[in-house]
C-alpha positions in Angstrom: 133.3 147.0 88.6 134.2 143.4 89.4 131.9 142.9 92.1 129.8 139.7 92.1 126.3 139.3 93.3 127.3 136.8 96.2 124.7 138.1 98.8 122.9 134.9 99.4 124.9 132.2 98.2 124.0 128.9 99.2 126.3 125.8 99.4 125.3 122.7 97.6 124.5 119.9 99.2 124.0 116.7 97.6 121.8 113.8 98.8 121.4 110.1 98.1 119.1 109.5 95.0 115.5 108.5 94.8 114.0 105.3 94.8 114.5 104.2 91.4 117.9 106.1 90.6 121.1 104.7 92.0 124.9 105.2 91.1 126.1 103.2 88.4 128.3 100.1 88.7 131.8 101.7 87.9 133.6 98.7 89.2 131.3 95.7 87.8 130.6 94.3 90.9 127.0 93.2 89.6 127.8 93.1 86.1 127.4 89.1 85.7 123.9 89.5 87.0 123.2 92.3 84.8 124.4 90.6 81.7 122.1 87.6 82.8 119.4 89.9 83.0 120.0 91.6 79.4 120.8 88.2 77.8 117.2 87.0 79.1 115.3 90.3 77.9 117.0 89.8 74.6 115.7 86.2 74.4 112.3 86.7 75.6 111.7 89.8 72.9 112.7 92.1 76.0 109.3 90.9 77.8 110.7 92.2 81.3 108.0 89.7 83.1 109.9 86.5 81.7 113.0 87.8 83.3 112.0 88.8 87.1 114.0 86.4 88.8 117.3 87.6 87.4 116.1 91.3 87.9 115.8 90.3 91.2 118.9 88.7 91.6 120.6 92.1 90.3 119.0 94.0 92.3 119.8 91.6 95.7 123.6 91.9 94.3 123.4 96.0 94.4 121.7 95.8 97.8 124.9 93.1 99.1 127.4 95.5 97.7 126.0 98.6 99.9 127.0 97.6 103.7 131.1 97.2 103.6 132.7 100.7 103.8 135.1 100.1 101.2 138.2 102.4 100.0 138.0 100.9 96.7 138.6 104.3 94.6 142.3 105.1 92.9 145.1 105.1 95.1 143.0 103.9 98.3 140.9 106.7 98.4 137.0 106.5 99.4 134.9 106.1 96.4 132.6 108.9 95.4 128.7 108.9 95.3 126.6 107.9 98.1 128.1 106.6 101.3 130.7 104.6 101.1 130.0 104.0 97.5 126.9 102.0 97.8 125.2 101.0 94.9 121.8 100.4 96.6 120.4 101.0 99.5 118.9 97.8 101.4 114.9 97.5 100.8 112.9 94.8 101.6 112.6 93.0 97.9 108.3 92.8 98.8 108.4 96.7 98.4 110.7 96.4 94.8 107.5 94.2 93.8 108.8 90.6 94.3 106.6 89.9 96.8 105.1 86.9 94.7 108.8 85.0 93.8 109.5 85.3 97.5 106.5 83.4 98.5 107.0 80.6 95.7 110.7 80.5 97.0 109.3 79.8 100.3 106.6 77.3 99.2 109.3 75.2 97.5 111.2 74.8 101.1 110.7 72.1 103.1 110.6 72.4 106.6 108.7 76.0 106.4 
């Protein structure tokens, strides 16, 4: 009896990750920002509030690298994971909890 029970076989459709989960930065495009953030955490006793500027810079880096459709995979193949290998979908920084830091930046700029 070699028949398999494949009556209602469904195909798996991958979907993008939910907020708060995103692909790893396999190519190290934002590793400098990540290292600065981690160094800040170590220097401040892992108090994340003291490192919010660096966290914001890291997330900005990830969002900036999502738009270009790159063929940076092995042998010129498209990168795996997400649409065009995106690191993070664009989100307003206000929605990511950085509204107060953005307000501080705009207050410090003359001419606004």
